[in-house]
N, C-alpha and C positions, 0 to 999 in steps of 0.2 A: 538412536531411539527418539521418536517424534515426541513433542511435547505439546503441540498445539496443530490445529487444522485450519487451513485457509482453504475456503472453497472457491472456485471459480465464481464470479459475480453473479453470473446468470444461474447458478445452481442454489443459490442462498435463499433459503426459503423459511416461512415460519416454521420453527420447529428445529430447524439446523442447529441454533444455539445450543438448545437443550440436548440435541443428541451428541454434539461434542462433549458437553460437560458429562452426560453419562458414561460415554466411552472412557473416562478417566484422565482426558487431555486438559492441559491447564489454560488454554486460550483458543479462541477463534477471533475474526475479526470481519468487519463489513466496512463500507466505504466512508462511515464517519467516526468509528472507534473499535478499539480493541476490548473484547469481552473476555474477562479473567473468571475463572470458576474456582470456589463455588459462587462466588458474587463479586462484581466490581467490573469498572468500565473505565477505559481511558480513553477521553475524547482525541481523536487524532485523524486529520484530513490524510487521503492518501492521493497522491499524484501517480497516475498511471497512463500507459501507453498501449495503443492498439496498431498494429501494421497489417491488419487482415486484409484491408484495402486501401487503396492511395488515399481516399478520402478520409478514412479513419485515422490513418497516420498523421496526415496534416490537421486534422482536428485535435487529435490528442497533444499534437506539438503545441498547439496554440492554447490548449487547457492547461497544459504544463507550465506555461509562461505566466498564465494568469493567476494559477495556484501561487507560483513564487511571489508575485506582486500583492496578492489578495491575503495570504496565508503564512508568510513566512515567520510572523510573530508567534505562532502556534507554538505550544511548549513541545509537542510530539507530532511528527510527519512522517508518514511512510512513503516510499517510493517503491512502485511495484511494476515489474514486467516480466514478459516472458522472453526467453532467449531469442525466439524468432521474430520478435519485434525488432531486435538490432538489424535485422535484413534490410530496412527502410532507411536509406541515408539521413533523410529528415529525423527520423525518430533517434537513430544512433547519436546524431549530433545533439538533439535535445536532451537526452540521456545524459550525454557527457558534460552538458551544461549545468543540468540539474544536480548533477553528482557535485562538480566542482561550487555551484552555488550554495545548495544545502548544507554540504559538509564545511564550506568555508565559513557558515552561520551559526553552526552549532556542531555538537560532537557525535558522530554515528555511534550507535549502539544496538545491542541485542534485545530481544523479547525477555530473555532472562533478567535483564538488568532492570526492566520496566515492573517486574514482578516483586522483585526486591523491596 
């Protein structure tokens, strides 16, 4: 049973947050936060990758590294990727590093734990 909805970033438009809440789901998220319903917000940067093109792949690897350096003290951080992103060797290596680094610095958790 789904408890939240995370739309693709390019589809997150004004009104999307309200629509998710009206559908009876507990949360949605955008690039900067997790939004809980009926009201609430947890600031949370997201580290994400894209391997749609080689340029995007290498760019997302650089951004992932920068996020580690600049945002590792954030209380809640999310890692987001699509399985297809792992087809690019540099992205796959970056995801592996990110998982090692982020989970070495904090405990991994689930959305339900944040809601509690």
